[in-house]
PAROTOR-577512 format. One record per residue: residue number from 0; residue in one letter; x, y, z of N, C-alpha, C in turn. Coordinates in steps of 0.001 Angstrom, whole numbers, always signed. Each point is the difference from the previous one (the first is absolute). Layout:
BEGIN
[drennu NUM; a; [X; Y; Z]; [X; Y; Z]; [X; Y; Z]]
...
# end
This chain:
BEGIN
[drennu 0; m; [-20192; -1987; -20668]; [+957; +124; +1165]; [+1190; +1881; -747]]
[drennu 1; k; [+333; +723; +479]; [+745; +773; -511]; [+1082; +437; +810]]
[drennu 2; a; [+1504; -713; -760]; [+1853; +405; +589]; [-281; +952; +733]]
[drennu 3; p; [+944; -465; +1547]; [+24; +820; +710]; [+1035; +1147; -896]]
[drennu 4; e; [+291; +1308; +293]; [+946; +1185; -326]; [+914; -613; -64]]
[drennu 5; s; [+1061; -291; -787]; [+1622; +61; +363]; [+640; +1278; +939]]
[drennu 6; r; [+676; -789; +923]; [+393; +923; +1002]; [+1473; -706; +30]]
[drennu 7; h; [+626; +1112; +1435]; [+1395; -96; +187]; [+145; -111; +1586]]
[drennu 8; f; [+588; -1632; +0]; [-268; -289; +1687]; [+1405; -240; +379]]
[drennu 9; l; [+417; +534; +1120]; [+1426; -394; +866]; [-148; -1289; +201]]
[drennu 10; i; [+464; -1065; +448]; [+19; -1122; +482]; [+1097; -216; +1002]]
[drennu 11; l; [+100; -205; +1547]; [+627; -484; +596]; [-155; -1246; +396]]
[drennu 12; g; [+1346; -1108; +709]; [-278; -847; -320]; [-93; -1189; -1140]]
[drennu 13; a; [+608; +770; -581]; [-427; -1018; -2046]; [+932; -902; -10]]
[drennu 14; t; [+1162; -454; +1207]; [+849; -871; -620]; [-464; -1306; +995]]
[drennu 15; g; [-838; -283; +393]; [-1039; -492; +1328]; [-1172; -910; -654]]
[drennu 16; s; [-619; -1375; -52]; [-671; -358; -935]; [-1228; +695; +12]]
[drennu 17; s; [-696; +354; +1015]; [-1311; +861; -106]; [+389; +1436; -1152]]
[drennu 18; g; [+1407; +787; +495]; [-131; +916; -506]; [-176; -622; -1256]]
[drennu 19; l; [+1095; -138; -714]; [+243; -646; -1183]; [-1166; -471; -1041]]
[drennu 20; l; [-851; -884; +766]; [-1345; +14; -627]; [-675; +908; -84]]
[drennu 21; t; [+156; +1458; +399]; [-1049; +1423; +327]; [+939; +195; -1401]]
[drennu 22; v; [+1206; +488; +277]; [+650; +361; -1679]; [-382; -673; -1073]]
[drennu 23; q; [-1027; -1294; +290]; [+604; -487; -1413]; [-1802; +167; -780]]
[drennu 24; l; [-513; -245; +1290]; [-1695; +211; -315]; [-370; +1904; -640]]
[drennu 25; a; [+973; +501; +884]; [-331; +1581; -636]; [+682; +782; -1371]]
[drennu 26; l; [+1126; -1072; -647]; [+460; +153; -900]; [-1191; -660; -1238]]
[drennu 27; g; [-444; -772; +839]; [-1210; -1076; -766]; [-885; +906; -830]]
[drennu 28; r; [-427; +978; +1125]; [-1181; +725; -215]; [+238; +1503; -574]]
[drennu 29; r; [+1464; +387; -545]; [+941; +643; -531]; [+760; +1300; +542]]
[drennu 30; h; [-414; +162; +1756]; [+484; +506; +615]; [+1696; +304; -360]]
[drennu 31; s; [+215; +1463; +127]; [+1561; +88; +262]; [+470; -291; +1569]]
[drennu 32; v; [+1797; -528; +255]; [-392; -436; +1487]; [+1427; +455; +136]]
[drennu 33; t; [+273; +520; +904]; [+1523; +421; +821]; [+111; -953; +671]]
[drennu 34; i; [+1260; -536; +786]; [+77; -858; +695]; [+1172; +267; +774]]
[drennu 35; y; [+347; +232; +1274]; [+365; +409; +625]; [+585; -1104; +474]]
[drennu 36; a; [+1666; -591; -30]; [+350; -1075; +634]; [+1335; +45; +578]]
[drennu 37; r; [+744; -1012; +1048]; [+1226; -36; -477]; [+769; -456; -527]]
[drennu 38; s; [-956; -1318; -284]; [+1418; -1064; -439]; [-1273; -536; -978]]
[drennu 39; p; [+100; +1264; -1535]; [-418; -128; -1299]; [+340; -1144; -787]]
[drennu 40; h; [+781; -849; +135]; [+696; -945; -261]; [-979; -1019; -49]]
[drennu 41; k; [-1173; -120; +1298]; [-458; -1024; +48]; [-1466; +29; -518]]
[drennu 42; l; [-163; +1025; -780]; [-1534; -74; -1151]; [+449; -613; -846]]
[drennu 43; p; [-769; -703; -1036]; [-267; -626; -1057]; [+424; +661; -1548]]
[drennu 44; e; [+699; -283; -585]; [+494; +1186; -1145]; [-1494; +117; -693]]
[drennu 45; e; [-785; -863; +371]; [-1151; -11; -939]; [-452; +1499; +192]]
[drennu 46; i; [+66; +926; +1900]; [+88; +985; +596]; [+887; +580; -441]]
[drennu 47; t; [+757; +4; +331]; [+995; +1492; -369]; [-170; +327; -1409]]
[drennu 48; s; [+216; -799; -875]; [-287; +128; -1402]; [-1274; +866; -197]]
[drennu 49; n; [-703; -237; +239]; [-1280; +243; +248]; [-604; +1675; -408]]
[drennu 50; p; [+94; +651; -1563]; [-37; +1892; -170]; [-1455; +534; +1067]]
[drennu 51; l; [-163; -488; +136]; [-894; +520; +1197]; [+374; +270; +1635]]
[drennu 52; v; [+1295; -842; +128]; [+576; +379; +1461]; [+1151; +435; +283]]
[drennu 53; t; [+45; +372; +1592]; [+1112; +1094; -103]; [+429; -538; +1465]]
[drennu 54; v; [+1959; -577; +26]; [-33; -596; +736]; [+1057; +1113; +968]]
[drennu 55; v; [-818; +514; +1073]; [+1118; +826; +616]; [+981; -994; +1059]]
[drennu 56; k; [+1295; -263; +580]; [+785; -725; +516]; [+121; +1008; +1328]]
[drennu 57; g; [-460; -1140; +1032]; [+165; +619; +1487]; [+1512; -93; +772]]
[drennu 58; a; [+357; +829; +868]; [+537; +524; +161]; [+730; -1569; +997]]
[drennu 59; p; [+1867; +113; +519]; [+415; -1865; +638]; [-399; +747; +1486]]
[drennu 60; r; [+763; -1347; +912]; [-466; +119; +1616]; [+303; +1328; +374]]
[drennu 61; c; [+1129; +380; -667]; [+420; +1250; +854]; [-470; +753; +195]]
[drennu 62; m; [-1318; +326; -618]; [-843; +1084; -55]; [-992; +348; +424]]
[drennu 63; r; [-1086; +1024; +297]; [-769; +288; +718]; [-1488; -700; -743]]
[drennu 64; l; [-823; -465; +428]; [-879; -836; -1249]; [+665; -1048; -70]]
[drennu 65; v; [+772; -773; +670]; [+628; -1682; -117]; [-1053; -814; -148]]
[drennu 66; v; [+196; -1117; -771]; [-824; -1054; -592]; [-48; -869; +1262]]
[drennu 67; y; [-1043; +185; +875]; [+622; -1710; +589]; [-757; -1104; -972]]
[drennu 68; h; [+1079; -1171; -260]; [-735; -1092; -519]; [-78; +671; -1499]]
[drennu 69; y; [-1143; -749; -606]; [-510; +1184; -1436]; [-749; +1212; +351]]
[drennu 70; s; [-784; +105; +1157]; [-923; +795; -165]; [-51; +1105; +1365]]
[drennu 71; m; [+1043; +276; +869]; [-234; +688; +666]; [+554; +1173; +335]]
[drennu 72; l; [-319; +1211; +172]; [+533; +1702; -168]; [+492; -418; +1208]]
[drennu 73; q; [+1124; +868; +273]; [+532; -481; +1547]; [+832; +1639; -2]]
[drennu 74; l; [+575; +406; +1297]; [+610; +879; +218]; [+1498; -334; -128]]
[drennu 75; g; [+907; +1266; -111]; [+1445; -290; -479]; [+431; +983; +5]]
[drennu 76; e; [+1093; +1070; -715]; [+677; +1094; +471]; [-230; +836; -1011]]
[drennu 77; l; [-171; -171; -844]; [-659; +1190; -1319]; [-1715; -396; -244]]
[drennu 78; t; [-371; +1238; -811]; [-1203; -76; +137]; [-81; -413; -1661]]
[drennu 79; q; [-1186; -1436; -484]; [+507; -140; -1456]; [-1563; +418; +40]]
[drennu 80; e; [-293; +1193; -320]; [-923; +515; -388]; [+82; +426; -1085]]
[drennu 81; d; [+990; +823; -83]; [+481; +568; -1322]; [+215; -886; -1041]]
[drennu 82; a; [+656; -1233; +279]; [-576; -1511; -715]; [-1060; -364; -500]]
[drennu 83; f; [-1033; +309; +670]; [-928; -966; +988]; [-1223; +1033; -1316]]
[drennu 84; e; [+496; +1362; +421]; [-740; +893; -1070]; [-133; +74; -1598]]
[drennu 85; s; [+732; -240; -472]; [+777; -387; -1107]; [-1009; -788; -954]]
[drennu 86; c; [-334; -828; +767]; [-1877; -877; -472]; [-1056; +1074; -874]]
[drennu 87; f; [-86; +1019; +1135]; [-1107; +394; -163]; [-43; +1962; -1157]]
[drennu 88; l; [+1532; -23; -60]; [+405; +938; -1100]; [-742; -477; -1308]]
[drennu 89; p; [-382; +1153; -1126]; [-100; -61; -693]; [+190; -566; -1264]]
[drennu 90; k; [-297; -997; -857]; [+1173; -584; -1427]; [-665; +304; -914]]
[drennu 91; e; [+587; +325; -1255]; [-577; +29; -1361]; [-904; -1452; -380]]
[drennu 92; g; [-1168; +693; -375]; [-883; -896; -590]; [-444; -1164; +877]]
[drennu 93; v; [+160; +585; +1037]; [-811; -684; +1178]; [-615; +751; +884]]
[drennu 94; a; [-1024; -163; +213]; [-1367; +467; +889]; [+440; -100; +1524]]
[drennu 95; p; [-145; +1005; +1009]; [+189; -85; +1352]; [-423; -522; +622]]
[drennu 96; i; [+446; -812; +876]; [-663; -1515; +887]; [-953; +1012; +605]]
[drennu 97; y; [-1031; -1206; +285]; [-1377; -122; +11]; [-98; -26; +1377]]
[drennu 98; g; [+769; -1203; +533]; [-575; -20; +1167]; [+1150; -1281; +201]]
[drennu 99; v; [+281; -861; +1786]; [+871; -347; +159]; [-571; -1849; +69]]
[drennu 100; i; [+530; -944; +456]; [+205; -1397; +62]; [+857; -400; +677]]
[drennu 101; s; [-409; -384; +1728]; [+845; -681; +601]; [-118; -1575; +250]]
[drennu 102; a; [+1032; -1072; -328]; [-347; -984; +785]; [+1463; -37; +568]]
[drennu 103; l; [-75; +1081; +559]; [+1053; -134; +1415]; [-482; -781; +1459]]
[drennu 104; g; [+772; -506; +450]; [-228; -219; +1050]; [+511; -547; +1466]]
[drennu 105; p; [-122; +628; +915]; [+996; -885; +1190]; [+283; -1656; +509]]
[drennu 106; k; [+1476; +14; +55]; [+420; -1750; -29]; [+119; +232; +1409]]
[drennu 107; v; [-108; -1299; +531]; [+55; -812; +1066]; [+1457; +117; +648]]
[drennu 108; g; [+1120; +850; +837]; [+745; +26; +382]; [+697; +930; -468]]
[drennu 109; q; [-883; +1131; -659]; [+647; +1168; -625]; [+596; +1395; +1944]]
[drennu 110; p; [+265; +454; -918]; [+1005; +1141; +1390]; [-1846; +455; +774]]
[drennu 111; s; [+85; +733; +1304]; [-1104; +642; +157]; [+301; +1575; -846]]
[drennu 112; g; [-595; +997; +586]; [+208; +959; -495]; [-960; +495; -694]]
[drennu 113; n; [-1456; -1004; -738]; [-682; -36; -1076]; [+575; +771; -1280]]
[drennu 114; p; [+1284; -472; -699]; [+708; +398; -1156]; [-1325; +507; -1445]]
[drennu 115; l; [-689; -1649; -329]; [-679; +352; -1192]; [-1043; +1731; +556]]
[drennu 116; a; [-358; -519; +1483]; [-632; +1589; +61]; [+574; +1171; -373]]
[drennu 117; a; [+1313; +160; +698]; [+799; +701; -441]; [+277; +775; -1416]]
[drennu 118; g; [-181; -1654; -1151]; [+214; +256; -986]; [-936; +851; -660]]
[drennu 119; y; [-1454; -362; -12]; [-890; +420; -129]; [-265; +1514; +493]]
[drennu 120; e; [+235; +580; +1075]; [+471; +1359; +330]; [+152; +720; -1401]]
[drennu 121; v; [+1361; -573; -273]; [+639; +450; -1171]; [-681; -402; -1612]]
[drennu 122; l; [-617; -478; -17]; [-1221; -604; -934]; [-761; +1289; -56]]
[drennu 123; l; [-1132; +248; +1013]; [-1015; +1169; +155]; [+689; +1067; -452]]
[drennu 124; r; [+1217; +110; +531]; [+261; +1820; +379]; [+366; +207; -2054]]
[drennu 125; l; [+11; -1285; -480]; [+640; +474; -1386]; [-1468; -696; -1035]]
[drennu 126; v; [-1032; -308; +651]; [-1198; +49; -772]; [-772; +694; +183]]
[drennu 127; h; [+98; +1471; +892]; [-534; +804; +586]; [+979; +1126; -1125]]
[drennu 128; k; [+1177; -441; -210]; [+558; +1385; -595]; [-755; -170; -1630]]
[drennu 129; y; [+451; -1132; -315]; [-804; +213; -1488]; [-1174; -418; +73]]
[drennu 130; s; [-1123; +596; +744]; [-1018; -18; +80]; [-684; -1503; -448]]
[drennu 131; i; [+130; -1349; -45]; [-583; -1499; +25]; [-1503; -27; +1216]]
[drennu 132; q; [-413; -988; -748]; [-991; +692; +859]; [-466; -1777; +474]]
[drennu 133; r; [+992; -1111; -215]; [-774; -1234; -202]; [+1062; -850; +593]]
[drennu 134; i; [-406; -848; +1229]; [+1562; -1007; +501]; [-1005; -1018; +442]]
[drennu 135; v; [+534; -1510; -807]; [-390; -1328; +45]; [+574; -570; +1115]]
[drennu 136; l; [-48; -567; +1244]; [+737; -815; +1148]; [+120; -1191; +485]]
[drennu 137; l; [+1063; -797; +3]; [-214; -1329; +463]; [-393; -95; +1862]]
[drennu 138; s; [-359; -203; +346]; [-88; +592; +1235]; [-798; -2297; +771]]
[drennu 139; t; [-13; +189; +1472]; [-122; -1309; +18]; [-1512; +723; +1147]]
[drennu 140; v; [-154; -1909; +610]; [-1516; -29; +1215]; [+820; +560; +1115]]
[drennu 141; s; [+1145; +761; +250]; [-205; +369; +1248]; [-352; +1818; +328]]
[drennu 142; l; [-483; +319; -1207]; [-342; +1308; -246]; [-1784; -818; +33]]
[drennu 143; s; [-971; +734; +549]; [-1346; +82; +620]; [-758; +834; -510]]
[drennu 144; s; [-1146; -234; -589]; [-986; +1119; -175]; [-974; -9; -20]]
[drennu 145; p; [-806; +1220; +210]; [-1731; -256; +1163]; [-760; -883; -528]]
[drennu 146; e; [-90; -421; -1538]; [-476; -960; -493]; [+208; -1042; +567]]
[drennu 147; d; [+399; -606; +174]; [+998; -1431; +758]; [-1165; +12; +533]]
[drennu 148; r; [+268; -1523; +71]; [-1461; -1166; +1095]; [+1466; -766; +1247]]
[drennu 149; f; [+30; -339; +950]; [+1104; -1050; +564]; [-190; -1120; -365]]
[drennu 150; s; [+1425; -620; +62]; [+354; -539; -946]; [+1271; -819; +538]]
[drennu 151; i; [-476; -1426; +717]; [+1225; -1058; +737]; [+1547; +309; -617]]
[drennu 152; i; [-382; -733; -1584]; [+856; -122; -818]; [+856; +1301; +54]]
[drennu 153; r; [-383; +1363; -318]; [+424; +1263; +60]; [+1202; +60; +1317]]
[drennu 154; e; [-1163; +104; +922]; [+1078; -171; +1392]; [+1068; -865; +398]]
[drennu 155; i; [+94; -1389; -599]; [+854; -714; +138]; [+1099; +551; -1225]]
[drennu 156; l; [-214; +117; -720]; [+1317; +944; -1039]; [+733; +973; +121]]
[drennu 157; v; [-807; +731; +972]; [+607; +1597; +255]; [+496; -540; +1462]]
[drennu 158; a; [-391; -914; +1210]; [+472; -693; +1232]; [+1845; -192; -586]]
[drennu 159; g; [-656; -957; -1252]; [+1539; -662; -480]; [+918; +1105; -741]]
[drennu 160; i; [-53; +676; -575]; [+572; +1071; -523]; [+656; +930; +437]]
[drennu 161; k; [-412; +545; +1691]; [+468; +491; +781]; [+808; -579; +758]]
[drennu 162; i; [+127; -1452; -86]; [+746; -866; +799]; [+1200; -220; -769]]
[drennu 163; i; [-105; -777; -815]; [+1350; -42; -1325]; [+593; +1318; -1027]]
[drennu 164; g; [-955; +727; -338]; [+581; +997; -393]; [-364; +1974; +542]]
[drennu 165; y; [+172; +106; +1269]; [-410; +1099; +402]; [+8; +1178; -783]]
[drennu 166; t; [+1390; +234; -363]; [+3; +773; -437]; [-149; +544; -1517]]
[drennu 167; a; [-635; -1107; -304]; [-1077; -114; -1622]; [-1228; +800; +330]]
[drennu 168; w; [-696; -924; +995]; [-985; +957; +415]; [+264; +1221; +231]]
[drennu 169; t; [+517; +399; +897]; [+161; +1560; +411]; [+38; +1044; -1407]]
[drennu 170; d; [+440; -870; -1099]; [+481; +912; -1325]; [-1463; -31; -447]]
[drennu 171; v; [-15; -875; +4]; [-1429; +14; -875]; [-1411; +775; +787]]
[drennu 172; v; [+298; -39; +1318]; [-1096; +586; +891]; [+189; +1765; -357]]
[drennu 173; a; [+1546; +769; -356]; [+486; +1044; -88]; [-383; +648; -1140]]
[drennu 174; i; [-76; -959; -1169]; [-310; +171; -1400]; [-1044; +241; -177]]
[drennu 175; g; [-932; -433; +671]; [-1531; +33; -131]; [-418; +1214; +983]]
[drennu 176; k; [+250; +410; +780]; [+27; +1377; +653]; [+357; +791; -1321]]
[drennu 177; l; [+1367; -272; -457]; [+304; +1541; -692]; [-652; +116; -1087]]
[drennu 178; m; [-224; -1275; -846]; [-1130; +256; -972]; [-1135; +117; +313]]
[drennu 179; q; [-956; -220; +940]; [-805; +603; +558]; [-633; +1461; -15]]
[drennu 180; s; [+1144; +591; +706]; [+179; +1298; +129]; [+227; +646; -1060]]
[drennu 181; s; [+351; -499; -1101]; [+407; +887; -1716]; [-1560; -298; -692]]
[drennu 182; a; [+24; -885; +623]; [-1716; -330; -545]; [-1142; +1136; +183]]
[drennu 183; a; [+31; +775; +1519]; [-576; +954; +19]; [+411; +1181; -546]]
[drennu 184; t; [+836; -43; -803]; [+715; +1170; -676]; [-364; +111; -1115]]
[drennu 185; g; [-1028; -849; -482]; [-732; -225; -1416]; [+1117; -1134; -753]]
[drennu 186; l; [+1157; -496; +136]; [+561; -1141; -832]; [-980; -964; -607]]
[drennu 187; d; [-67; -295; -535]; [-559; -1847; -142]; [+506; -1077; +809]]
[drennu 188; v; [+536; -703; +764]; [+606; -544; +381]; [-936; -1134; +243]]
[drennu 189; t; [+301; -1498; -385]; [-487; -1455; +400]; [+896; -897; +721]]
[drennu 190; l; [-481; -457; +793]; [+1290; -880; +837]; [-634; -1557; -256]]
[drennu 191; a; [+445; -393; -646]; [-595; -1265; -566]; [+252; -794; +1327]]
[drennu 192; r; [-298; -1312; +862]; [+327; -500; +791]; [-312; -1732; -110]]
[drennu 193; v; [+1021; -660; -135]; [+358; -1209; -391]; [+324; -609; +1168]]
[drennu 194; a; [-557; -1716; -188]; [+362; -800; +1518]; [+1102; -875; -813]]
[drennu 195; t; [-176; -1232; -1133]; [+832; -368; +22]; [-134; -218; -1791]]
[drennu 196; l; [+1617; -289; -468]; [+45; +407; -1211]; [+266; -1248; -724]]
[drennu 197; n; [-234; -449; -1350]; [+171; -911; -390]; [+280; -236; -1783]]
[drennu 198; d; [+467; -1057; -372]; [+124; +236; -1225]; [-977; -387; -1289]]
[drennu 199; a; [-1306; -569; +799]; [-896; -320; -706]; [-696; +793; -1836]]
[drennu 200; d; [-272; -555; -225]; [-777; +248; -1435]; [-1075; +1558; +141]]
[drennu 201; g; [-730; -282; +1071]; [-665; +1222; +496]; [-1167; +446; -1335]]
[drennu 202; g; [-587; +1730; +351]; [-1438; -470; -899]; [-1150; -230; +814]]
[drennu 203; s; [+626; +23; +880]; [-1542; +303; +1439]; [+165; +1118; +602]]
[drennu 204; l; [+307; +906; -172]; [+763; +1605; +745]; [-1504; -271; +1020]]
[drennu 205; k; [+177; +516; +1088]; [-957; +132; +429]; [+193; +1637; +1385]]
[drennu 206; v; [-932; +957; -117]; [+705; +827; +1336]; [-1069; +503; +721]]
[drennu 207; g; [+118; +578; +1018]; [-910; +402; +1512]; [+802; -124; +768]]
[drennu 208; f; [-538; -675; +1292]; [+445; +179; +1539]; [+369; -787; +662]]
[drennu 209; i; [+942; +22; +1036]; [+130; -1760; +517]; [-1298; -631; +1022]]
[drennu 210; g; [-529; -894; -21]; [-919; -579; +655]; [-1582; +502; -1189]]
[drennu 211; d; [+402; +351; -590]; [-1624; -85; -1181]; [-198; -1118; -450]]
[drennu 212; g; [+588; -1345; +367]; [-921; -916; -869]; [+473; +1; -1316]]
[drennu 213; k; [+570; +864; -526]; [+408; +336; -2031]; [+1337; -660; +161]]
[drennu 214; v; [+1022; +822; +769]; [+1537; +171; -642]; [+425; -1240; +1335]]
[drennu 215; g; [+953; -698; -1008]; [+623; -1015; +1094]; [+1408; +342; -85]]
[drennu 216; w; [+535; -786; +172]; [+1323; +329; +843]; [+1282; +191; -743]]
[drennu 217; m; [-309; -1088; -1442]; [+1102; -341; -976]; [-12; +262; -1338]]
[drennu 218; l; [+1161; +1002; -640]; [-30; +1185; -707]; [+903; -770; -1239]]
[drennu 219; a; [-327; +67; -920]; [+685; -78; -1061]; [+603; +942; -755]]
[drennu 220; r; [+1136; -89; -427]; [+1362; +1483; -120]; [-537; +473; -813]]
[drennu 221; r; [-637; -885; -1065]; [-796; +577; -1611]; [-1369; +861; +624]]
[drennu 222; d; [+4; -450; +751]; [-1747; +628; +729]; [+208; +1364; +261]]
[drennu 223; l; [+1402; +336; +909]; [+10; +1098; +1141]; [+436; +508; -1436]]
[drennu 224; a; [+802; -51; -1069]; [+247; +712; -1461]; [-551; +971; -280]]
[drennu 225; i; [-1290; -1252; +45]; [-1352; +896; -1170]; [-258; +829; +1029]]
[drennu 226; f; [+320; -127; +1472]; [-1561; +1347; +788]; [+1076; +619; -180]]
[drennu 227; f; [+1924; -228; +210]; [+726; +1511; -226]; [-368; +1037; -1232]]
[drennu 228; v; [-44; -630; -890]; [-204; +626; -1647]; [-1355; +811; +75]]
[drennu 229; d; [-923; -888; +318]; [-1511; +32; +252]; [-796; +1418; +608]]
[drennu 230; e; [+740; +69; +1496]; [+3; +920; +662]; [+1025; +1658; -600]]
[drennu 231; a; [+972; -567; -482]; [+1373; +1224; -317]; [-640; +950; -997]]
[drennu 232; e; [-1279; -1186; -1087]; [-829; +453; -1253]; [-1142; +817; +670]]
[drennu 233; d; [-467; -622; +1172]; [-1284; +502; +60]; [-481; -354; +1812]]
[drennu 234; p; [+709; +1201; +1017]; [+197; +42; +1126]; [-1884; -213; +911]]
[drennu 235; k; [-257; -1554; -30]; [-1214; +261; +333]; [-67; -520; +1186]]
[drennu 236; w; [+1522; -254; +1262]; [-189; -474; +1341]; [+1226; +947; +768]]
[drennu 237; a; [-361; +1277; -828]; [+1154; +1100; +520]; [-477; +406; +1517]]
[drennu 238; g; [+957; +385; +247]; [-122; +220; +1913]; [-742; -991; +677]]
[drennu 239; q; [-171; -1341; -411]; [-89; -804; +904]; [+977; -1083; +40]]
[drennu 240; l; [-106; -1387; +1177]; [+435; -1102; +71]; [-524; -1344; -905]]
[drennu 241; p; [-181; -472; -1124]; [-662; -691; -809]; [+654; -903; +323]]
[drennu 242; f; [-604; -1089; +666]; [+872; -1151; -85]; [+95; -1544; -901]]
[drennu 243; i; [+677; -175; -763]; [-57; -798; -1385]; [+148; -1450; +279]]
[drennu 244; s; [-849; -1060; -1051]; [+548; -1250; +111]; [+294; -660; -1565]]
[drennu 245; s; [-13; -1216; -277]; [-692; -662; -1213]; [-726; -595; +164]]
# end
């Protein structure tokens, strides 16, 4: 089997468990990685010292695109777009960014106003400015696909998140609308829907749609990382809303 061509990916949410596994897998395939993180000290030394890695430190909480917990891009008094844009600027000896992978996700208890969707609006402006054609994002079952079948489990999960995390639910829906409209312009956008993540070994990735009898409700973070990198290399699900599990 031919090895994939080495690429350069911007990875968001790299200090989280799923994001870190994604970085490690991308590096294992000899891809270059740019990490945008507010707290780069959370990254292991084996990552920050890797010659294939560029780390860009995000701005503190007082700026516009402030991070909620480790992962949320929020609104504040300044635009951090200039700081974020430094991820995309040409670097000597490094290929231009080929695609973006985001392991970011809304959190229960987050502020209203769809802060992550607002952050992704900035991302999309930069993606278009620098002619990047590929984005793979984490999403949830709060989004539905025409290919889905009825599932009582999904109905219960979505009803539950609306009750305990309504602001997170509205953010997911806003992101879905934003990215689907961007896909209509020709951008390769894949929203990877997940239900429940765990730390199992993985190794049995399944991709399909809700209620198809093939995909379950538990997903190992290692399998999520595999889907992220596979899809960023070769977008088989662009423009769709695949549901993935282990």
